[in-house]
C-alpha positions in Angstrom: 19.3 -46.9 -54.6 16.1 -48.3 -55.5 17.2 -51.7 -55.7 19.3 -51.4 -52.3 16.7 -50.2 -50.6 14.5 -53.3 -51.4 17.3 -55.7 -50.7 16.8 -53.7 -47.1 13.1 -54.2 -46.7 13.4 -57.5 -47.5 16.1 -58.5 -44.9 18.9 -59.3 -47.5 21.3 -57.3 -45.8 24.4 -59.5 -47.0 23.4 -58.6 -50.5 23.4 -55.2 -49.9 27.1 -55.6 -48.4 28.2 -57.7 -51.7 26.4 -55.1 -53.8 28.1 -53.3 -56.5 28.0 -50.0 -54.5 29.9 -51.5 -51.3 32.1 -53.0 -53.3 32.8 -49.6 -55.0 33.3 -48.1 -51.5 35.3 -50.6 -49.9 37.0 -52.2 -52.7 40.8 -51.6 -53.0 43.3 -49.9 -50.5 44.5 -46.4 -52.2 48.5 -45.8 -51.2 48.0 -42.8 -49.5 45.3 -44.1 -46.9 47.8 -47.1 -45.6 48.6 -45.6 -42.4 45.4 -44.6 -41.3 43.0 -45.6 -39.0 40.1 -47.2 -39.6 37.6 -44.8 -39.1 39.6 -42.1 -41.1 39.9 -44.7 -43.9 36.4 -44.8 -44.0 36.0 -41.3 -43.8 38.0 -41.0 -46.7 36.5 -43.5 -48.8 33.3 -41.9 -48.4 34.4 -38.2 -49.0 36.1 -39.3 -52.2 33.8 -41.7 -53.6 30.1 -39.9 -52.4 29.6 -37.0 -55.2 26.2 -36.5 -54.8 23.3 -37.1 -52.3 21.8 -40.2 -53.8 25.4 -41.9 -53.3 25.4 -40.3 -49.6 21.8 -42.0 -49.0 23.1 -45.3 -50.7 26.2 -45.1 -48.4 23.8 -44.7 -45.5 22.0 -48.1 -46.8 25.3 -49.7 -46.6 25.8 -48.7 -43.0 22.3 -49.9 -42.1 22.5 -53.2 -43.9 25.8 -53.8 -42.2 24.3 -52.8 -38.5 20.9 -54.7 -39.0 23.1 -57.9 -39.8 25.0 -57.1 -37.0 21.8 -57.1 -34.9 20.2 -60.1 -36.5 23.7 -62.1 -35.6 23.7 -61.0 -32.0 20.0 -59.6 -31.0 16.9 -61.3 -32.7 18.1 -63.8 -35.1 17.1 -66.0 -36.9 20.3 -68.3 -37.6 22.1 -66.6 -40.9 22.9 -69.2 -43.2 24.7 -67.4 -45.8 28.3 -67.0 -45.7 30.1 -63.9 -45.0 33.0 -64.1 -47.4 34.3 -61.1 -48.8 32.4 -58.5 -46.5 34.0 -59.7 -43.3 36.0 -57.4 -43.7 36.1 -55.8 -47.4 38.6 -56.0 -49.1 39.9 -52.3 -48.2 40.2 -53.4 -44.7 41.9 -56.5 -44.6 45.6 -54.8 -44.0 44.4 -52.5 -41.7 42.6 -55.3 -39.6 45.5 -57.8 -40.0 43.0 -60.4 -41.9 46.2 -61.3 -44.0 46.2 -64.2 -46.5 47.0 -66.9 -43.9 43.5 -65.9 -42.2 41.6 -65.1 -45.3 39.7 -68.6 -45.4 35.9 -69.2 -45.5 36.2 -70.6 -41.9 37.9 -67.6 -40.9 35.0 -65.0 -42.3 31.9 -66.5 -41.4 31.4 -66.9 -37.4 34.3 -67.7 -36.0 35.3 -65.7 -32.7 38.9 -66.4 -31.9 41.0 -65.5 -34.3 43.7 -62.6 -34.6 41.4 -60.5 -36.8 38.5 -60.9 -34.6 40.5 -59.6 -31.6 41.9 -56.7 -33.6 38.3 -55.8 -34.8 37.6 -55.8 -31.1 40.6 -53.9 -30.1 39.2 -51.3 -32.6 35.8 -51.1 -31.1 37.5 -50.6 -27.3 36.9 -47.8 -25.7 38.0 -46.2 -22.5 40.0 -49.3 -21.5 37.0 -51.4 -21.8 37.2 -54.3 -23.9 34.1 -55.6 -26.0 32.3 -58.9 -25.5 34.6 -61.3 -26.8 31.7 -64.0 -27.8 30.1 -61.2 -30.2 29.5 -62.6 -33.9 31.1 -60.4 -36.8 31.7 -57.3 -34.9 33.7 -56.0 -38.0 29.8 -55.0 -39.2 29.3 -52.6 -36.1 32.9 -51.2 -36.5 31.8 -50.5 -40.5 28.6 -49.1 -39.3 29.5 -46.8 -36.6 32.5 -45.1 -38.8 29.9 -45.0 -41.9 27.2 -43.5 -39.8 29.6 -41.2 -37.7 30.8 -40.0 -41.1 27.8 -39.0 -42.3 26.4 -37.2 -39.2 29.5 -35.5 -37.6 32.1 -36.1 -39.8 34.5 -33.9 -38.0 33.9 -35.5 -34.8 37.1 -37.2 -33.4 35.2 -40.4 -32.1 36.0 -42.7 -29.6 38.5 -44.2 -32.2 40.1 -41.0 -32.3 40.2 -40.5 -29.0 42.8 -43.2 -28.7 45.0 -43.0 -31.7 45.0 -39.0 -31.3 44.5 -38.6 -35.3 41.4 -36.9 -37.2 40.9 -36.2 -40.7 38.4 -32.9 -41.9 36.5 -33.4 -44.6 35.6 -30.6 -46.9 32.9 -28.2 -47.2 31.2 -30.0 -50.5 30.9 -33.1 -48.5 29.4 -31.6 -45.4 26.7 -29.7 -47.8 26.3 -33.3 -49.1 25.2 -34.8 -46.0 22.9 -32.5 -44.5 20.2 -33.5 -46.7 20.3 -37.0 -45.0 17.5 -37.0 -42.4 18.0 -40.3 -40.7 21.6 -40.7 -40.4 21.8 -39.0 -37.2 19.1 -41.5 -35.9 20.9 -44.6 -36.9 24.4 -43.0 -35.8 23.0 -42.6 -32.0 21.6 -46.4 -32.5 24.9 -47.8 -33.4 26.7 -45.7 -30.5 24.4 -47.3 -27.9 24.8 -50.9 -29.2 28.6 -50.1 -28.7 28.0 -49.3 -25.3 26.0 -52.1 -24.8 28.6 -54.7 -26.6 31.6 -53.0 -23.9 31.8 -55.7 -20.7 31.6 -52.8 -18.3 29.5 -51.9 -15.5 29.9 -47.9 -15.6 29.1 -46.1 -18.6 32.0 -45.0 -20.8 32.7 -41.2 -21.2 33.6 -40.9 -24.5 30.7 -42.5 -26.1 28.4 -40.4 -23.8 30.1 -37.5 -25.4 28.8 -38.7 -28.9 25.2 -39.2 -27.3 25.2 -35.8 -26.1 25.9 -34.4 -29.9 24.1 -36.7 -32.0 20.6 -37.1 -30.6 20.2 -32.9 -30.5 21.4 -33.0 -33.7 18.6 -35.9 -34.4 16.0 -33.9 -32.8 16.7 -31.2 -35.0 16.7 -32.7 -38.4 13.4 -34.5 -37.2 11.5 -31.0 -36.6 8.3 -30.8 -38.6 8.2 -34.6 -39.4 5.4 -36.5 -38.0 4.4 -36.7 -34.1 5.2 -40.2 -34.2 8.9 -40.3 -35.6 9.7 -37.3 -32.9 8.1 -39.3 -30.4 10.1 -42.5 -31.2 13.4 -40.1 -30.8 12.6 -39.1 -27.3 11.9 -42.6 -26.6 15.1 -43.8 -27.8 17.1 -40.9 -26.2 15.5 -42.0 -22.7 16.4 -45.5 -23.5 20.0 -44.2 -24.2 20.2 -42.4 -21.0 18.9 -45.7 -19.4 22.0 -47.5 -20.7 24.3 -44.7 -19.7 23.0 -45.1 -16.5 21.3 -41.6 -16.3 17.7 -42.7 -15.2 16.2 -39.3 -13.9 17.0 -37.7 -17.4 15.4 -40.8 -19.1 12.4 -40.3 -16.9 11.8 -36.9 -18.7 12.5 -38.2 -21.9 9.9 -41.2 -21.4 7.1 -38.5 -20.4 8.1 -36.2 -23.4 7.5 -39.4 -25.6 4.4 -40.3 -24.0 3.3 -36.6 -24.7 4.4 -36.2 -28.2 2.5 -39.5 -29.3 -0.8 -38.4 -27.5 -0.7 -42.0 -25.2 -3.5 -41.5 -22.4 -2.1 -43.4 -19.3 -3.5 -44.0 -16.1 -2.1 -46.0 -13.3 -4.9 -47.0 -10.9 -6.5 -50.0 -8.9 -9.6 -52.2 -9.7 -11.1 -55.1 -7.9 -10.2 -58.6 -9.8 -9.2 -62.3 -9.0 -5.8 -63.4 -9.8 -6.2 -67.2 -8.8 -8.7 -70.1 -10.1 -9.8 -70.4 -6.6 -10.1 -67.2 -5.4 -14.0 -66.4 -4.4 -13.7 -62.6 -3.4 -12.3 -60.0 -5.8 -9.2 -58.0 -4.1 -7.7 -54.5 -5.5 -5.3 -55.1 -8.1 -3.3 -52.7 -10.0 -4.1 -51.9 -13.2 -2.7 -49.5 -16.1 -5.3 -48.0 -18.3 -3.7 -47.0 -21.7 -5.0 -45.8 -24.9 -3.3 -44.5 -28.2 -4.3 -41.4 -29.9 -6.9 -42.2 -32.7 -5.5 -40.9 -36.0 -4.0 -42.1 -39.0 -0.3 -41.5 -38.2 -0.4 -43.1 -34.9 -2.2 -45.9 -36.1 -0.4 -48.1 -38.6 -1.6 -50.9 -40.3 -2.5 -53.8 -37.7 -1.0 -57.0 -38.5 -2.8 -59.6 -40.1 -4.1 -62.5 -37.8 -2.0 -65.0 -38.7 1.0 -63.2 -38.0 -0.2 -62.3 -34.6 -0.9 -65.9 -33.8 3.2 -66.4 -34.9 4.2 -63.6 -32.5 1.8 -65.0 -29.7 3.2 -68.7 -29.6 6.4 -67.1 -28.3 4.4 -67.3 -24.7 4.8 -70.0 -22.0 1.4 -70.4 -20.7 0.8 -71.9 -17.3 0.0 -75.5 -17.0 -3.4 -76.7 -16.6 -2.7 -77.7 -12.9 -1.5 -74.2 -11.8 -3.4 -71.9 -9.7 -3.0 -68.6 -11.4 -5.1 -67.2 -14.0 -3.3 -65.9 -17.1 -4.5 -62.3 -16.6 -6.0 -60.7 -13.6 -10.1 -61.4 -14.1 -11.5 -57.8 -13.1 -15.1 -57.7 -11.4 -16.1 -54.7 -14.1 -15.9 -56.0 -17.6 -14.7 -52.8 -19.3 -11.5 -53.8 -17.3 -11.3 -56.8 -19.4 -11.6 -55.0 -22.6 -8.2 -54.5 -24.7 -8.6 -50.8 -25.8 -6.2 -49.9 -29.3 -2.8 -49.2 -28.7 -0.2 -48.7 -31.1 3.2 -50.4 -31.4 5.2 -47.3 -30.6 2.9 -46.6 -27.5 3.4 -50.4 -26.6 7.0 -49.3 -26.7 6.7 -46.3 -24.5 4.7 -48.2 -22.1 7.6 -50.8 -21.8 10.1 -47.6 -21.5 7.9 -46.5 -18.7 7.8 -49.6 -17.2 11.6 -49.7 -17.0 11.6 -46.1 -15.2 9.6 -47.7 -12.6 12.7 -50.0 -12.2 15.2 -47.3 -12.5 13.6 -45.2 -9.7 12.1 -47.7 -7.1 14.0 -50.4 -4.6 13.9 -54.1 -6.1 10.8 -55.1 -4.0 7.8 -56.7 -4.4 5.6 -53.4 -4.6 8.0 -52.3 -7.8 7.5 -55.7 -9.0 3.7 -55.4 -9.0 3.8 -51.9 -10.8 5.7 -53.6 -13.3 3.7 -56.5 -13.8 0.7 -53.9 -14.5 2.7 -52.3 -17.2 3.6 -55.7 -18.9 0.2 -56.9 -18.4 -1.2 -54.2 -20.7 1.6 -54.8 -23.4 0.9 -58.3 -23.2 -2.7 -57.9 -24.4 -1.1 -57.2 -28.0 0.6 -59.2 -30.1 1.3 -56.8 -33.0 5.2 -56.9 -32.9 7.7 -59.5 -32.4 10.6 -57.8 -30.6 7.9 -55.7 -28.7 6.2 -58.7 -27.5 9.2 -60.9 -26.6 10.6 -58.0 -24.3 7.4 -58.0 -22.5 7.4 -61.7 -21.6 11.1 -61.4 -21.0 10.6 -58.9 -18.5 7.6 -60.6 -17.4 9.5 -63.7 -16.8 12.6 -61.9 -15.0 9.9 -60.8 -12.6 7.9 -63.9 -12.2 11.4 -65.7 -11.2 11.2 -64.4 -7.8 7.3 -66.3 -7.5 7.0 -69.6 -6.0 3.8 -70.3 -8.1 5.5 -68.6 -11.2 9.2 -69.8 -11.1 8.8 -72.7 -13.3 6.9 -70.8 -16.1 9.6 -68.0 -16.0 12.5 -70.3 -16.5 10.8 -72.2 -19.2 10.1 -68.6 -20.9 13.7 -67.4 -20.6 14.8 -70.5 -22.3 12.2 -70.6 -25.3 13.3 -66.7 -26.1 16.9 -67.4 -26.2 16.6 -70.4 -28.3 14.4 -68.8 -30.9 17.5 -66.7 -32.1 18.3 -70.2 -33.2 17.3 -73.3 -35.3 17.1 -75.3 -32.2 14.0 -77.1 -31.7 12.3 -75.8 -28.4 9.0 -76.0 -26.7 7.7 -73.0 -28.8 9.2 -73.8 -32.3 8.8 -77.9 -32.0 9.0 -78.5 -35.5 11.1 -77.6 -38.7 8.0 -76.0 -40.2 7.6 -73.7 -37.6 11.1 -72.7 -37.4 10.7 -71.8 -41.1 7.8 -69.9 -40.7 9.0 -67.7 -37.8 9.0 -64.0 -38.1 11.7 -62.7 -41.1 14.2 -60.6 -39.8 13.0 -57.5 -40.8 10.1 -57.7 -38.7 11.9 -58.7 -35.6 14.3 -55.6 -36.3 11.8 -53.2 -36.9 11.4 -51.9 -33.7 14.3 -53.1 -31.8 15.7 -49.7 -31.0 12.7 -48.8 -29.2 12.6 -51.2 -26.5 15.6 -52.9 -24.4 16.0 -56.3 -25.5 19.4 -58.1 -24.6 21.8 -59.5 -27.0 22.5 -63.3 -27.1 25.2 -63.4 -24.5 23.4 -61.7 -21.8 20.0 -63.6 -22.5 22.3 -66.8 -22.2 23.7 -65.1 -19.1 20.2 -64.1 -17.6 19.2 -68.1 -18.4 22.3 -69.4 -16.6 22.3 -67.2 -13.5 18.6 -68.5 -13.1 19.5 -72.3 -13.3 22.5 -71.9 -11.2 20.0 -70.4 -8.5 18.1 -73.2 -8.5 20.7 -75.5 -8.3 20.9 -76.7 -11.7 24.7 -75.6 -12.0 26.1 -78.1 -14.5 23.9 -76.6 -17.1 24.5 -73.3 -16.1 28.0 -73.8 -16.4 27.9 -75.1 -19.8 26.1 -72.2 -21.0 28.5 -69.7 -19.1 31.2 -71.3 -20.9 29.1 -70.9 -23.9 29.4 -67.1 -23.8 32.8 -67.4 -21.9 31.9 -65.7 -18.4 34.8 -68.2 -16.7 34.3 -66.6 -13.5 30.7 -68.1 -13.1 31.9 -71.2 -15.0 34.5 -71.9 -12.4 31.9 -71.2 -9.4 29.5 -73.7 -10.8 31.6 -76.3 -11.4 33.0 -75.5 -7.9 29.8 -75.7 -6.7 29.3 -79.2 -8.6 32.6 -80.6 -7.0 34.5 -80.2 -10.5 37.2 -77.8 -9.8 39.3 -78.8 -12.7 37.0 -78.7 -15.5 36.9 -75.2 -15.6 40.7 -74.9 -15.7 40.6 -77.6 -18.7 38.0 -75.6 -20.7 39.9 -72.4 -20.5 43.3 -74.1 -21.5 41.4 -75.7 -24.3 40.1 -72.3 -25.6 43.5 -70.9 -25.6 44.7 -74.0 -27.6 42.3 -72.7 -30.5 43.1 -69.0 -30.2 44.7 -66.6 -27.3 42.5 -63.8 -26.1 43.0 -61.2 -23.4 39.8 -61.9 -21.8 40.9 -65.8 -21.5 44.2 -65.4 -20.4 43.1 -63.1 -17.6 40.3 -66.0 -16.7 43.1 -68.7 -16.5 44.9 -66.4 -14.4 42.1 -66.0 -12.0 41.8 -70.1 -11.8 45.4 -70.4 -11.4 46.8 -67.2 -9.9 49.5 -67.2 -12.0 50.7 -63.6 -12.7 52.2 -64.4 -16.0 48.8 -65.2 -17.4 47.9 -61.6 -17.0 50.9 -60.5 -18.4 50.2 -62.1 -21.4 46.8 -60.7 -21.7 48.2 -57.4 -21.2 50.4 -58.0 -24.4 47.7 -59.5 -26.5 45.5 -56.5 -26.0 48.3 -54.1 -26.8 48.0 -52.5 -23.1 44.2 -51.8 -23.7 42.3 -54.5 -21.6 41.7 -53.0 -18.0 40.8 -56.1 -16.5 43.8 -57.7 -17.1 45.6 -54.6 -15.1 43.2 -55.1 -11.9 43.7 -58.6 -12.0 47.2 -58.3 -11.6 46.8 -55.8 -9.2 44.8 -57.7 -6.9 47.5 -60.6 -7.5 50.3 -58.2 -6.2 48.3 -56.7 -3.4 47.2 -60.3 -2.0 50.9 -61.1 -2.0 51.4 -57.6 -0.2 53.6 -56.5 -3.0 51.8 -53.1 -2.4 54.1 -50.9 -4.7 53.5 -53.5 -8.0 50.0 -53.5 -6.9 49.6 -49.7 -7.0 51.5 -49.4 -10.4 49.0 -52.0 -12.0 45.9 -50.6 -10.5 47.0 -46.8 -11.6 47.7 -48.1 -15.1 43.8 -49.7 -15.5 42.7 -46.2 -14.1 44.4 -44.5 -17.3 42.2 -46.8 -19.5 39.2 -47.1 -17.7 39.1 -44.0 -15.0 35.3 -44.5 -13.9 35.7 -47.5 -11.5 35.3 -46.3 -8.0 36.2 -50.0 -6.9 39.9 -49.4 -8.4 40.2 -46.1 -7.0 39.1 -47.7 -3.5 41.8 -50.1 -3.8 44.4 -47.4 -4.7 43.7 -45.2 -1.8 44.0 -48.1 0.3 47.4 -49.2 -0.9 48.2 -45.5 -1.1 47.6 -45.5 2.9 49.3 -48.2 3.7 52.4 -47.1 2.1 51.7 -43.6 4.0 51.2 -41.6 0.9 48.8 -39.5 2.2 48.3 -37.0 -1.0 47.9 -39.8 -3.3 45.4 -41.6 -1.0 43.0 -38.6 -0.7 43.2 -38.1 -4.3 42.1 -41.5 -4.9 39.0 -41.5 -2.2 38.1 -38.2 -3.6 37.6 -39.6 -7.3 35.4 -42.4 -5.6 33.2 -40.0 -3.8 33.0 -37.8 -6.9 31.7 -41.0 -9.1 29.9 -42.7 -6.2 28.6 -40.1 -3.7 27.0 -42.6 -1.4 30.1 -44.6 -0.7 30.4 -44.0 3.0 33.8 -46.0 3.5 35.4 -43.8 1.1 34.0 -40.4 3.0 35.3 -42.0 5.9 38.6 -42.6 4.5 38.7 -39.1 3.2 38.0 -37.9 7.1 41.0 -40.4 8.4 43.3 -38.7 6.0 42.1 -35.2 7.2 42.8 -36.3 10.8 46.1 -37.9 10.1 47.3 -34.5 8.6 45.7 -32.4 11.7 43.2 -30.8 9.9 39.8 -31.5 12.0 37.8 -28.9 10.1 38.1 -30.7 6.6 37.6 -33.9 8.2 34.1 -33.1 9.8 32.2 -32.5 6.4 33.4 -35.8 5.3 32.4 -37.8 8.4 28.9 -36.1 8.1 28.7 -37.4 4.3 29.8 -40.9 5.8 27.2 -41.0 8.5 24.5 -39.9 6.0 24.8 -43.2 4.3 25.9 -45.5 7.0 24.7 -44.6 10.5 25.9 -47.9 12.1 29.8 -47.7 11.6 31.0 -47.1 15.0 34.3 -46.5 14.2 33.0 -43.3 12.1 30.9 -42.1 15.2 34.3 -42.3 17.0 36.5 -40.4 14.5 33.7 -37.8 14.6 33.9 -37.7 18.2 37.8 -36.9 18.4 37.0 -34.2 15.5 34.0 -32.5 17.2 36.0 -32.4 20.3 39.0 -30.6 18.2 36.2 -28.2 17.1 34.6 -27.5 20.1 31.5 -28.9 19.0 30.2 -30.3 22.1 26.8 -31.3 21.1 27.6 -33.2 18.2 30.5 -34.8 20.2 27.6 -35.8 22.9 25.2 -37.2 19.7 27.9 -39.1 19.0 28.3 -40.7 22.2 24.6 -41.4 22.3 25.0 -43.2 19.1 28.0 -45.2 20.1 25.9 -46.1 23.3 22.9 -47.1 20.9 25.2 -49.2 18.6 27.1 -51.5 22.0 23.3 -51.9 22.7 22.2 -53.3 19.3 22.1 -56.7 18.4 25.4 -56.3 16.0 27.2 -54.4 19.0 30.4 -56.5 18.3 33.3 -54.8 18.7 31.9 -51.2 19.8 34.2 -50.0 22.3 33.3 -48.3 25.7 33.2 -44.4 25.7 36.5 -43.3 27.0 36.3 -41.3 30.4 38.8 -38.4 29.0 36.2 -37.9 25.8 33.2 -37.5 28.3 35.2 -35.2 30.5 36.0 -33.3 27.6 32.4 -32.8 26.9 31.5 -31.9 30.0 34.0 -29.5 30.8 33.6 -27.9 27.4 30.2 -27.4 27.9 30.5 -26.1 31.3 33.1 -23.6 30.4 30.4 -22.4 27.2 27.9 -22.2 29.8 30.2 -20.0 32.1 31.1 -17.8 29.4 27.6 -17.3 28.2 26.4 -16.3 31.9 29.2 -13.7 32.0 28.4 -12.5 28.6 24.5 -11.8 29.4 23.9 -12.6 25.8 20.3 -14.6 26.6 20.5 -16.6 23.1 23.6 -17.8 24.0 22.7 -18.4 27.6 19.5 -20.4 26.5 22.1 -22.4 23.9 24.3 -23.1 26.8 21.5 -24.6 28.8 19.8 -26.6 26.2 23.9 -28.2 25.8 23.8 -28.8 29.8 20.7 -30.5 29.5 22.1 -32.7 26.6 25.2 -33.4 28.8 23.3 -34.4 31.8 20.9 -37.2 29.8 24.2 -38.6 28.2 25.8 -38.8 31.9 22.3 -40.5 33.1 22.6 -43.1 30.4 26.0 -43.6 31.3 25.4 -44.2 35.2 22.2 -46.4 34.3 24.6 -48.6 32.4 27.7 -48.2 34.2 29.4 -48.2 37.8 32.4 -46.7 36.6 33.7 -44.4 39.5 34.7 -41.6 37.0 31.1 -41.4 36.0 29.8 -40.4 39.0 32.6 -37.9 39.6 31.8 -36.2 36.4 28.2 -36.3 37.4 29.4 -34.7 40.7 31.1 -32.1 38.7 28.7 -30.9 36.3 26.1 -30.2 39.2 28.3 -28.7 41.2 29.0 -26.0 38.1 25.2 -25.3 38.5 24.9 -25.0 42.0 23.0 -28.2 42.9 24.8 -29.8 45.8 22.3 -32.5 46.9 23.2 -34.2 43.5 26.5 -33.4 44.3 26.6 -35.0 47.5 24.5 -37.9 46.1 27.0 -38.7 43.3 30.1 -38.4 45.4 28.6 -41.0 47.8 28.0 -43.0 44.5 31.6 -42.6 43.1 32.8 -43.6 46.9 31.1 -46.8 46.8 32.4 -47.5 43.4 35.8 -46.8 44.3 36.0 -48.9 47.7 34.1 -51.8 45.7 37.3 -52.3 44.1 38.9 -55.3 45.7 42.3 -54.6 48.0 41.9 -50.6 47.1 43.5 -49.9 50.2 46.8 -51.2 48.9 47.0 -49.4 45.5 48.2 -46.0 46.1 46.1 -44.3 43.2 43.2 -45.9 44.2 44.0 -44.6 47.9 44.8 -41.1 46.4 41.1 -41.1 44.5 39.4 -42.3 47.6 40.6 -40.2 49.9 40.0 -37.3 47.7 36.5 -38.4 47.4 36.0 -38.4 51.1 37.4 -35.0 51.5 34.8 -33.3 48.9 32.1 -35.4 51.0 33.3 -34.2 54.2 32.9 -30.5 52.7 29.3 -31.1 51.8 28.6 -32.8 55.2 29.2 -30.3 57.9 26.1 -28.6 58.2 25.2 -29.9 61.6 26.3 -32.4 64.8 24.8 -35.2 62.8 26.4 -34.6 59.6 29.9 -34.0 61.5 29.5 -37.3 63.4 28.6 -39.2 59.8 31.8 -37.3 58.2 33.9 -38.2 61.1 32.7 -42.1 61.1 33.3 -42.1 57.2 36.9 -40.5 57.5 37.9 -42.9 60.7 36.6 -45.9 59.0 38.6 -45.4 55.9 42.0 -44.5 57.8 41.4 -47.1 59.8 41.0 -49.6 56.6 44.2 -48.0 55.1 46.3 -48.6 58.1 45.4 -52.2 58.6 45.7 -52.9 55.0 49.2 -51.3 55.3 50.4 -52.6 59.0 53.4 -54.4 57.3 55.1 -51.1 56.9 55.4 -49.1 53.8 54.7 -45.4 52.9 51.5 -44.2 53.2 50.4 -41.9 50.2 50.3 -38.1 51.1 46.7 -37.8 50.6 46.1 -39.7 53.7 47.9 -37.0 55.8 45.6 -34.9 54.7 42.5 -37.4 55.7 44.2 -37.2 59.3 44.1 -34.0 59.3 40.5 -33.4 58.0 39.5 -36.0 60.6 40.9 -33.8 63.6 39.3 -31.0 62.1 35.9 -32.6 61.9 36.6 -34.1 65.6 37.4 -30.6 67.1 34.3 -29.0 65.6 32.2 -31.7 67.0 33.9 -31.4 70.4 33.1 -27.6 70.3 29.5 -28.1 69.3 29.2 -30.7 72.0 31.0 -28.0 74.3 28.2 -25.8 73.5 25.6 -27.7 74.2 26.8 -28.8 77.6 27.0 -24.8 78.4 23.8 -24.6 77.3 22.4 -27.3 79.1 23.9 -25.9 82.6 
């Protein structure tokens, strides 16, 4: 046990895995275990061979060695020169992982990625239909560590593997009693679970692994009760970082604050005057983070030697002498320039708080400035290799967006990526500097307290930055190294080398077939057979192949096949809103309204701010004649996107169906606003029938309230009338359509404003008679006649009004008869207009007779 602990402390993880105890644990297969899964085989090994607490502790150390070796290969480096023959895999698991004698060569069991064995290990690590990163080195080590830790921490938990194979084995009470003494195993189990999540190629967190986190971390907290404050603070910090990886920033924020309080870290974000550039003459306000650790022995471990600090500091790329920026802000107050003591744990907590700023704020310059203040405080110290590297990397991400810092940022990222290897770079320019670099045990010491990307993600970041600044060929080479074939294709296309991407994929497939590469080849060639091969190779577990195949059939118009493949992908990986959206869209096209509603409901449950999905939910309810159910969906859609005119039109119709005339008027106003905006393309004019329905409904509401003598309802109805009048005023200012004036006249007539009625009737008449050849259109003639009759009714008060009415009626009749002098039937309304003329003439003659009589 002491020897194993000594090897662990020296970073000799291969020796631990090849040691006597590991060989005893995983030496030979027992006949009764042959049909068990990998996880249950490990459980049987530990339960049967760990008969004392010390055996359990040493088994835990074997798991730690496997896990640390995995992280050395994939996260921190340095390059491993020892061979993994005999431990990748151990003899016990050769049959389970299909690593038969034909594959059992030294070359296979070192770092080769593309073998049947490698794919089998990845299939064991696949979770919720999501495939692990293909370019990971020695994934067997993580698989082994996961199973060991899971068995020693929560041995009867079904795990991510049990969820797939549908089997589990319960251990006896004696073994449960032995492992109850292990204090740190829950911590290691949670760390391995987070590493497993980061290995998966997914943008959405996996539900199965999060369930493990929810079980393991509380157990970890329980086992650390009464232990040192620093251990408890570290546990809170690691739980907060796990929430970050599983996309739960609010929960992570609370845990970061708990870690800060538990460690006793003093933290203040404030401002101070200082100079940022060399040529700045006047100090300006600068954001500064003041942080000091609690002064006690527990929170202040031994400070690294000056030689070690210099090695750590050598990772930084400085500004060139010709640059205009200071390395650090030069504050006016000398006290602000002093570096106060800060433990490594508190430095990691500051990086966690910096991450929280990023997670809970928009990606803008203000957020970047606040993050930079946290990073500047951490970079004042050179106490830990991984903490310092993380701060440098995050600063480089921020500086890449600046004009004066872009060059330093890309060089810094490249240097951090290269220090994983033996490659000569700016920061490791000699072989001696590589040999003298920090050993693996120092690099891994605090890896779990920060968010440091795996090697494939680091290379992706570098490649993406190269592509952004136009160095596309170098970017393509890096993307090819990590097998990001979509990006390889894009880069080579930008470089005018479309065929090169296909050649690379085909070359890789000749070496060995993987589901991801067959899918990539399918994306390049648009051949569905490649997707089918990817599905077969992954034993139906690679969801991306089903998604790509579904897209192929969707583009080809074969909707039933597309729907089938999308649904198969969702069985493997249900938390993908974009695929649910596709399923809903296809179901609507196939008129499967129930299926479409279920799909879009899943989208809004997983992504509540998806406005289009809410709009489609409403559209389905509207199709099913359920306006009351469509209404809340429309409200949610417009809450997240108020510029979609189609949703406003849908809300207009729905509000009319529900007699919500105030909101219907609001929808009309929004449509008018959108028509007047710069992006008004496609926004329709308001429909006459909708505006008439709003006016009619509002007037009816007013009449009902007036009759009921309910003052509250009457006040509400009057406010509604005001809103409707304002809407009609907007319409009349931007439109000369006759129906607008007719509707205004009707509204004013219902509230007794005769002068406004007459004024709008005259405007309606002018609008109607401005139409070319209206006299020959029966419908237009009927409308003109009807309007003239209404005008005459409002213009009979005296002799002058009667004369105006007679002139108006006679002129309209004259224009109609002249236009139809060639023959043809006159509309019935013309006869009513003739009767009106006779009536007005008679009244006028009667008034004239009375005047003559009075004069005589």
